[in-house]
DSSP file (Angstrom, degrees, kcal/mol; ACC not computed):
  #  RESIDUE AA STRUCTURE BP1 BP2  ACC     N-H-->O    O-->H-N    N-H-->O    O-->H-N    TCO  KAPPA ALPHA  PHI   PSI    X-CA   Y-CA   Z-CA
    1    1 A M              0   0    0      0, 0.0     2,-1.0     0, 0.0     0, 0.0   0.000 360.0 360.0 360.0  18.1   -2.3   -7.8  -36.7
    2    2 A N        +     0   0    0      2,-0.0     2,-0.3     0, 0.0     0, 0.0  -0.525 360.0 173.7 -95.3  65.3    1.4   -8.2  -37.5
    3    3 A D        -     0   0    0     -2,-1.0     0, 0.0     1,-0.1     0, 0.0  -0.530  23.0-161.8 -73.4 129.9    2.7   -6.2  -34.4
    4    4 A K        +     0   0    0     -2,-0.3     2,-0.6     2,-0.1    -1,-0.1   0.353  61.4 106.6 -93.5   3.5    6.5   -6.5  -34.1
    5    5 A T        -     0   0    0      3,-0.0    -2,-0.1     0, 0.0     3,-0.1  -0.758  62.0-149.0 -83.3 118.6    6.3   -5.4  -30.5
    6    6 A K        -     0   0    0     -2,-0.6     3,-0.1     1,-0.1    -2,-0.1  -0.560  29.0 -91.8 -85.3 156.5    6.9   -8.3  -28.0
    7    7 A P        -     0   0    0      0, 0.0    -1,-0.1     0, 0.0     2,-0.0  -0.257  56.0 -87.5 -62.6 149.9    5.4   -8.4  -24.7
    8    8 A E        -     0   0    0     -3,-0.1     2,-0.0     1,-0.1    -3,-0.0  -0.328  43.9-126.9 -59.3 139.2    7.4   -6.9  -21.9
    9    9 A S     >  -     0   0    0     -3,-0.1     4,-2.3     1,-0.1     5,-0.2  -0.258  25.8-103.2 -79.2 172.1    9.8   -9.2  -20.3
   10   10 A R  H  > S+     0   0    0      1,-0.2     4,-2.2     2,-0.2     5,-0.2   0.855 123.4  52.7 -71.4 -33.7   10.0   -9.8  -16.5
   11   11 A G  H  > S+     0   0    0      2,-0.2     4,-2.4     1,-0.2    -1,-0.2   0.879 106.8  52.1 -75.1 -28.9   13.1   -7.5  -16.3
   12   12 A D  H  > S+     0   0    0      2,-0.2     4,-2.3     1,-0.2     5,-0.2   0.948 111.7  46.4 -69.2 -47.4   11.3   -4.7  -18.1
   13   13 A R  H  X S+     0   0    0     -4,-2.3     4,-2.7     1,-0.2    -2,-0.2   0.910 111.3  50.4 -54.1 -43.3    8.4   -4.9  -15.8
   14   14 A R  H  X S+     0   0    0     -4,-2.2     4,-2.4     1,-0.2     5,-0.3   0.957 109.4  50.5 -62.6 -52.2   10.6   -5.0  -12.8
   15   15 A K  H  X S+     0   0    0     -4,-2.4     4,-2.4     2,-0.2    -1,-0.2   0.877 113.2  48.5 -51.6 -43.8   12.6   -1.8  -14.1
   16   16 A A  H  X S+     0   0    0     -4,-2.3     4,-2.5     1,-0.2    -1,-0.2   0.951 110.9  49.7 -66.6 -45.0    9.2    0.0  -14.6
   17   17 A R  H  X S+     0   0    0     -4,-2.7     4,-1.8    -5,-0.2    -2,-0.2   0.906 113.9  45.3 -62.2 -39.2    7.9   -0.9  -11.2
   18   18 A L  H  X S+     0   0    0     -4,-2.4     4,-2.2     2,-0.2    -1,-0.2   0.887 110.8  51.7 -76.1 -40.0   11.1    0.3   -9.6
   19   19 A A  H  X S+     0   0    0     -4,-2.4     4,-1.9    -5,-0.3    -1,-0.2   0.844 110.7  49.5 -63.1 -36.7   11.2    3.4  -11.5
   20   20 A E  H  X S+     0   0    0     -4,-2.5     4,-2.1     2,-0.2    -2,-0.2   0.840 111.2  49.2 -68.4 -36.7    7.6    4.1  -10.4
   21   21 A A  H  X S+     0   0    0     -4,-1.8     4,-2.6    -5,-0.2    -2,-0.2   0.865 110.5  51.9 -69.6 -35.3    8.5    3.4   -6.7
   22   22 A L  H  X S+     0   0    0     -4,-2.2     4,-2.8     2,-0.2     5,-0.2   0.939 110.2  46.2 -63.5 -50.9   11.5    5.7   -7.0
   23   23 A R  H  X S+     0   0    0     -4,-1.9     4,-2.0     2,-0.2    -2,-0.2   0.928 113.1  51.1 -61.1 -42.4    9.4    8.6   -8.4
   24   24 A T  H  X S+     0   0    0     -4,-2.1     4,-2.3     1,-0.2    -2,-0.2   0.921 112.1  47.8 -56.0 -51.7    6.7    8.0   -5.7
   25   25 A N  H  X S+     0   0    0     -4,-2.6     4,-2.3     1,-0.2    -1,-0.2   0.877 110.7  49.8 -56.7 -43.7    9.5    8.1   -3.0
   26   26 A L  H  X S+     0   0    0     -4,-2.8     4,-1.9     1,-0.2    -2,-0.2   0.860 110.8  50.0 -72.3 -32.7   11.1   11.3   -4.4
   27   27 A Q  H  X S+     0   0    0     -4,-2.0     4,-1.9    -5,-0.2    -1,-0.2   0.908 109.6  50.7 -64.4 -45.0    7.7   13.0   -4.5
   28   28 A K  H  X S+     0   0    0     -4,-2.3     4,-2.2     1,-0.2    -2,-0.2   0.912 112.2  47.6 -63.9 -40.1    7.0   12.0   -0.8
   29   29 A R  H  X S+     0   0    0     -4,-2.3     4,-1.7     1,-0.2    -1,-0.2   0.854 109.5  52.2 -68.3 -34.6   10.4   13.3    0.3
   30   30 A K  H  X S+     0   0    0     -4,-1.9     4,-2.2     2,-0.2    -1,-0.2   0.836 109.2  50.5 -67.0 -33.7   10.0   16.6   -1.5
   31   31 A A  H  X S+     0   0    0     -4,-1.9     4,-2.4     2,-0.2     5,-0.2   0.928 110.1  50.9 -72.6 -38.2    6.6   17.0    0.2
   32   32 A Q  H  X S+     0   0    0     -4,-2.2     4,-1.7     1,-0.2    -2,-0.2   0.873 109.7  48.1 -60.4 -36.8    8.2   16.4    3.5
   33   33 A L  H  X S+     0   0    0     -4,-1.7     4,-2.0     2,-0.2    -1,-0.2   0.915 111.1  52.8 -71.7 -41.4   10.9   18.9    2.9
   34   34 A R  H  X S+     0   0    0     -4,-2.2     4,-1.9     1,-0.2    -2,-0.2   0.948 108.7  48.9 -55.9 -50.9    8.3   21.5    1.8
   35   35 A S  H  X S+     0   0    0     -4,-2.4     4,-0.9     1,-0.2    -1,-0.2   0.817 110.4  50.8 -64.3 -32.8    6.3   21.0    4.9
   36   36 A R  H  < S+     0   0    0     -4,-1.7     3,-0.3    -5,-0.2    -1,-0.2   0.901 107.9  54.0 -70.0 -36.0    9.4   21.4    7.1
   37   37 A R  H  < S+     0   0    0     -4,-2.0    -2,-0.2     1,-0.2    -1,-0.2   0.860 111.5  43.9 -65.9 -41.1   10.4   24.5    5.4
   38   38 A T  H  < S+     0   0    0     -4,-1.9    -1,-0.2    -5,-0.2    -2,-0.2   0.651 102.8  81.4 -82.3 -15.0    7.0   26.1    6.1
   39   39 A G  S  < S-     0   0    0     -4,-0.9     3,-0.1    -3,-0.3    -3,-0.0  -0.240  89.9 -79.8 -88.7 176.3    6.7   25.0    9.6
   40   40 A E        -     0   0    0      1,-0.1    -1,-0.2    -2,-0.0     3,-0.1  -0.275  55.4 -82.0 -76.6 165.2    8.2   26.5   12.6
   41   41 A A        -     0   0    0      1,-0.1     2,-0.3     2,-0.1    -1,-0.1  -0.240  54.0 -96.1 -64.0 147.7   11.7   26.1   13.9
   42   42 A D        -     0   0    0      1,-0.2    -1,-0.1    -3,-0.1     0, 0.0  -0.466  36.9-175.0 -68.3 129.9   12.5   23.0   15.8
   43   43 A T        +     0   0    0     -2,-0.3    -1,-0.2    -3,-0.1    -2,-0.1   0.475  39.2 122.4-104.1  -3.5   12.3   23.7   19.5
   44   44 A R  S    S-     0   0    0      1,-0.1     3,-0.1     0, 0.0     2,-0.0  -0.165  70.5-101.5 -57.8 145.0   13.5   20.3   20.9
   45   45 A P        -     0   0    0      0, 0.0     2,-0.1     0, 0.0    -1,-0.1  -0.342  43.6 -95.6 -65.8 157.8   16.5   20.4   23.1
   46   46 A D  S    S+     0   0    0      2,-0.1     2,-0.0    -2,-0.0     0, 0.0  -0.493  87.4   7.5 -72.0 141.9   19.9   19.4   21.6
   47   47 A G  S    S-     0   0    0     -2,-0.1     2,-0.4    -3,-0.1     3,-0.0  -0.101  99.8 -53.9  87.8-175.9   21.0   15.7   22.1
   48   48 A L     >  -     0   0    0      1,-0.1     4,-1.2    -2,-0.0     3,-0.4  -0.832  33.5-139.7 -99.0 135.4   19.1   12.8   23.5
   49   49 A A  H  > S+     0   0    0     -2,-0.4     4,-1.7     1,-0.2     3,-0.2   0.869 101.6  56.8 -61.9 -35.8   17.5   12.9   26.8
   50   50 A A  H  > S+     0   0    0      1,-0.3     4,-1.6     2,-0.2    -1,-0.2   0.835 105.6  50.6 -65.2 -31.9   18.5    9.3   27.6
   51   51 A S  H  > S+     0   0    0     -3,-0.4     4,-1.1     1,-0.2    -1,-0.3   0.794 107.5  52.3 -80.5 -23.2   22.1   10.1   27.1
   52   52 A K  H  X S+     0   0    0     -4,-1.2     4,-1.4     2,-0.2    -2,-0.2   0.860 108.0  53.3 -72.9 -35.3   21.8   13.2   29.4
   53   53 A E  H  X S+     0   0    0     -4,-1.7     4,-1.3     1,-0.2    -2,-0.2   0.866 106.1  53.0 -72.1 -35.6   20.3   10.9   32.2
   54   54 A Q  H  X S+     0   0    0     -4,-1.6     4,-0.9     1,-0.2    -1,-0.2   0.851 106.4  52.4 -69.0 -31.3   23.2    8.5   31.9
   55   55 A K  H  < S+     0   0    0     -4,-1.1     3,-0.4     1,-0.2    -1,-0.2   0.854 105.4  55.0 -67.8 -34.4   25.8   11.2   32.4
   56   56 A K  H  < S+     0   0    0     -4,-1.4    -1,-0.2     1,-0.2    -2,-0.2   0.842 104.7  54.3 -64.3 -35.9   24.0   12.4   35.5
   57   57 A E  H  <        0   0    0     -4,-1.3    -1,-0.2     1,-0.2    -2,-0.2   0.756 360.0 360.0 -71.8 -26.1   24.2    8.9   37.0
   58   58 A E     <        0   0    0     -4,-0.9    -1,-0.2    -3,-0.4    -2,-0.1   0.370 360.0 360.0 -70.7 360.0   28.1    8.6   36.6
C-alpha cells in the first residue's frame, strides 16, 4: 500500500477536463462537416435579406 502516485492536483483535473471538452467539440464539428458534405447544395440567396431591403429604401 505504499503507492508513490499522488492524487491529481486541481490543475491536472482542469487540464483533463479541458482536453475532454476539446475532443468532444472536435468530434461534433467533424460530424457537422460530414453532414454538410452529404447534404444538398445551399440554395439560399446571396447576402442578407435585411441589407437588400435597406438599399431599396435609399
